[in-house]
Structures are given as C-alpha cells and as structure tokens.
C-alpha positions in Angstrom: 11.7 -18.6 16.9 10.6 -21.0 13.5 7.1 -19.8 13.8 8.3 -16.3 13.7 10.0 -16.5 10.8 7.9 -18.4 8.8 5.4 -15.8 9.7 7.3 -13.1 7.8 8.0 -15.5 5.0 4.1 -15.9 4.8 3.8 -12.3 4.3 6.7 -11.8 1.9 5.9 -14.7 -0.3 2.1 -13.4 -0.6 2.8 -10.0 -0.9 6.0 -9.3 -2.8 7.9 -11.3 -5.3 11.1 -10.7 -3.4 12.6 -14.3 -3.4 12.3 -16.0 0.1 12.3 -19.7 0.8 8.9 -21.4 0.5 6.9 -22.3 3.7 4.0 -24.2 3.9 1.0 -21.9 5.2 -1.2 -22.8 7.9 -3.2 -21.5 10.8 0.0 -21.2 13.2 2.1 -19.2 10.8 -0.6 -16.5 9.6 -1.7 -16.0 13.1 0.3 -12.7 13.3 1.2 -12.6 9.7 -0.1 -9.2 9.4 2.2 -7.7 11.8 4.7 -8.4 9.0 3.1 -6.1 6.6 5.2 -3.3 7.4 8.4 -5.3 7.1 7.3 -6.2 3.3 6.9 -2.2 3.2 10.1 -1.2 4.4 12.0 -3.6 2.3 9.9 -1.9 -1.0 10.9 1.6 0.8 14.5 1.0 1.1 14.6 -0.5 -2.8 12.8 2.9 -3.7 15.5 5.1 -2.0 18.1 2.9 -3.4 17.1 3.1 -7.0 16.3 6.8 -6.5 20.1 7.0 -5.3 21.4 5.1 -8.3 19.5 7.0 -10.9 21.0 10.1 -9.4 24.3 8.9 -9.1 24.6 8.3 -13.2 22.8 11.3 -13.9 19.6 9.9 -15.1 17.0 12.4 -16.5 14.3 13.2 -13.9 11.6 11.6 -16.2 13.6 8.5 -17.0 14.1 7.9 -12.9 10.6 9.0 -12.4 9.4 6.2 -15.0 12.1 3.6 -13.0 10.6 4.7 -9.8 6.8 4.1 -11.1 7.7 0.6 -12.3 10.0 -0.5 -9.1 7.1 -1.0 -7.1 5.0 -3.5 -9.5 7.9 -5.3 -10.2 9.0 -5.9 -6.8 5.2 -6.8 -5.6 3.4 -8.1 -8.8 0.0 -7.5 -9.8 -1.8 -8.7 -6.9 -2.7 -5.1 -5.5 -3.2 -3.5 -9.0 -5.6 -6.8 -10.0 -7.4 -5.9 -6.7 -7.7 -2.3 -7.7 -8.9 -2.8 -11.1 -11.4 -5.4 -10.3 -12.8 -2.5 -7.7 -13.0 0.3 -9.8 -15.1 -1.7 -12.4 -17.4 -3.2 -9.6 -17.8 0.4 -8.0 -18.0 2.0 -11.4 -21.1 -0.4 -12.4 -23.5 1.5 -10.1 -25.4 -2.1 -9.4 -26.5 -3.8 -6.2 -23.8 -5.6 -3.9 -24.3 -8.7 -5.5 -23.5 -7.4 -8.9 -20.6 -5.6 -7.6 -19.2 -8.8 -6.1 -19.8 -10.9 -9.4 -17.8 -8.2 -11.4 -15.1 -8.5 -9.1 -14.9 -12.4 -9.8 -14.7 -11.8 -13.4 -11.1 -12.3 -14.9 -11.6 -9.6 -17.6 -10.5 -6.0 -17.3 -13.3 -3.5 -17.7 -12.7 0.1 -19.6 -13.1 1.7 -16.3 -10.5 -0.1 -14.5 -8.2 0.7 -17.8 -8.8 4.4 -17.2 -8.1 4.6 -13.6 -5.0 2.7 -13.9 -4.0 5.1 -16.6 -4.2 7.9 -14.4 -2.8 6.2 -11.7 0.6 5.5 -13.4 0.5 9.0 -14.7 0.1 10.5 -11.2 3.0 8.0 -9.7 5.0 8.9 -12.6 4.4 12.6 -12.4 5.0 12.7 -8.6 8.3 10.4 -8.6 9.6 12.6 -11.7 9.1 15.4 -9.0 10.6 13.5 -6.6 13.5 12.5 -8.4 15.1 16.1 -8.2 14.5 16.7 -4.3 16.6 15.5 -1.7 17.3 12.3 0.0 15.3 13.3 3.2 12.3 13.6 0.8 13.1 10.2 -0.7 13.5 8.5 3.0 10.0 9.9 3.4 8.7 8.5 0.5 10.4 5.2 1.5 8.3 5.3 4.7 5.0 5.9 3.1 5.2 2.2 1.8 5.4 1.0 5.5 2.5 3.4 6.6 0.3 2.1 3.8 0.6 -1.7 4.3 0.2 -1.0 8.2 -3.1 0.3 7.4 -3.8 -2.3 5.3 -2.9 -4.7 8.0 -4.9 -2.8 10.4 -8.2 -3.0 8.0 -8.1 -6.3 7.6 -7.9 -6.8 11.6 -10.7 -4.4 12.2 -12.9 -3.7 9.6 -15.9 -6.4 9.0 -15.7 -8.8 5.8 -17.7 -8.5 3.0 -18.3 -12.2 2.0 -17.2 -15.5 3.6 -14.5 -16.4 1.2 -11.5 -15.1 -0.1 -7.6 -14.5 0.9 -8.4 -11.4 3.2 -11.0 -13.6 5.1 -8.4 -16.2 5.3 -6.0 -14.0 7.0 -8.5 -12.4 9.0 -9.9 -15.5 10.3 -6.4 -16.9 11.5 -5.1 -13.9 13.1 -4.8 -12.8 16.9 -6.8 -10.0 15.7 -6.2 -8.2 19.1 -2.5 -8.6 19.2 -2.4 -7.5 15.3 -4.4 -4.7 16.1 -1.9 -3.6 19.1 0.8 -4.3 17.3 0.2 -2.0 13.9 -1.5 0.8 16.0 2.1 0.7 18.0 3.7 0.9 14.6 1.5 3.4 13.0 2.0 5.8 16.3 5.5 5.6 15.9 5.3 6.2 12.3 3.6 9.2 13.0 6.4 10.5 15.3 9.0 10.0 12.6 7.1 11.9 9.9 6.5 14.7 12.4 10.1 14.5 13.6 11.6 14.6 10.0 10.0 17.6 9.4 11.0 19.3 12.1 14.3 18.4 11.8 14.5 19.2 8.4 12.9 22.5 8.8 11.1 22.8 5.8 7.2 22.3 4.5 5.5 19.6 6.5 5.8 17.0 3.7 5.2 14.0 6.4 1.9 15.8 7.6 0.8 16.1 4.6 1.6 12.1 3.6 0.0 11.3 7.1 -3.1 13.0 6.4 -3.5 11.6 2.9 -3.2 8.3 4.2 -5.9 9.1 6.8 -8.4 10.5 4.6 -7.8 7.6 2.1 -8.4 5.2 5.2 -11.4 6.0 6.5 -12.9 6.9 2.7 -12.0 3.1 2.6 -13.8 2.3 5.5 -16.9 4.1 3.8 -16.8 2.9 0.4 -16.5 -0.8 1.6 -19.5 -0.6 4.0 -21.7 1.3 2.0 -21.2 -0.9 -1.1 -20.3 -4.1 0.2 -21.1 -4.1 4.0 -17.4 -5.0 4.3 -13.9 -5.5 3.0 -12.5 -8.4 0.9 -9.2 -9.0 -1.1 -10.0 -6.8 -3.9 -10.7 -3.8 -1.7 -7.7 -4.1 0.1 -6.0 -4.0 -3.1 -8.0 -0.7 -4.0 -7.0 1.1 -0.9 -3.2 -0.2 -0.7 -2.9 1.7 -4.4 -5.0 4.6 -3.7 -3.0 5.5 -0.1 0.1 5.0 -1.8 -0.3 7.0 -5.0 -2.3 9.9 -3.1 0.8 9.9 -0.2 2.9 10.1 -2.8 1.4 13.0 -4.6 0.9 14.5 -0.9 4.7 14.4 -0.6 5.4 15.8 -4.2 3.1 18.7 -3.6 4.6 19.8 -0.4 8.0 19.5 -1.9 7.4 21.5 -4.4 5.8 24.4 -2.5 8.9 24.3 0.1 
C-alpha cells in the first residue's frame, strides 16, 4: 500500500505543481508511476472544469474566461512540458542532423522558432477556450477528459516507443517501469476513455465532439511516433513534452470547432 501511494506521489511530484508530500524516488515506486499519469490529467481536468464553472457563475466575459482557462494548466503543471515543446521545436526547425538536434535540445536558451510556436500555441489555446467558455457543462467535461487522454497516450509512448538516447528523465522512467503492465494498464484506460467519449456524444445527441477529440489525439500520437523515429530514432523527455502540448491543443481545437458546428 505504501508503494501504491508513493507511485502516485512520484507522478504528481514530477509532472504537476499540485502540493503533495515529498517521497524519495526509487526503482520500486517508479515501476508503475506511468500508470498514475492519467490521474494527474484527471486532477487538471477537474480544476479546468471548476474554473470554467466559477467564471460563468460570476459572469466573467468569455475572453477573460478563455485567458484564465489557458493559464490554468501552466500554473498547475509548471513549465516542464512547455520547456520540452520549445526545445523540440527549435531542434526540429534547425534541419540539422540527429546530433545537432539533440545538442539544441540540451541548450538552455530559447530560439526564435520556439518563441513563434509558443505564441501560436497560446493563441490557439485562448481562442478555443474563449469559444468553449460560452458552451455547455457537458462540453467542459469533455475538455476535462482530454487531459486524461493526453497523459495516457504520453505514458503509453514512454512504455512503448524506443528511446532517442541513453540518458534523460524519460529514459529513467522507461527503464524503471514494468513496461508490460504499464502498457496493458494504459491500453485499458484508453479503451475506457474512448467508450466514455463515445457515450457522451450519444447521450448528448450533439455533433460528435468526443469523436473529433479522439481522432485529433490519435493523429498527433502517430505523428509523434513518425517524427521521433525519423529525426531522433526514438523519443526523449523534450519530445514527450512536445507531444503532450501538441496533443492537448489540437484536442481542444477539435472540441471547439465541433462545438461551434453543433
């Protein structure tokens, strides 16, 4: 039981700013830590839905609500995924060989391509959140579940894809994990999420927003696999952050577009 709770605390301690008791990381409590990734997403999703509800309760303008909903995930997670996203964008934009791209990822400086892509990223987030601020509670719940879906896919990738290099946080998590159990567990979570998205579309009798979100996530997941293999012969921590940011923003845009068409 102690290891079970430590496993969850490791995931929250590393991939969120949610205050949790600090535990010593070891091979034992990181063995199944990737199975706790969806729980981090669930907490983030619930907080997002709660903030949307509070903003509506107080009658805040849609644009202000959209800005607050855009800022919330950054505040709750910190910059770990955005840092990886920026590093990966700079590396991929360099058009250099594998070694040059990996060297760029190690550079702590942020390049112009990363800045441009981050501006676009936040514009898409804010625009989509502004649209969704005026939609129904059911659509907010759908957005909340996208945080769970993105982190489930991220964990599955770490447990399944080859690593780009022999060092780094992603490699440590992958090496310490019981990969078979993690893969099986996350596949079950993903199947259940897919059914839940489908059920929400059917019960809501509306435009298939859940289907659009799932298709966006699947498309980005396979694009992630292709890009990682082509440019780096595997994934690393920065690419994992790049994927999570890409996956979440395109799922959000997909839901916003589908909601606008319904």
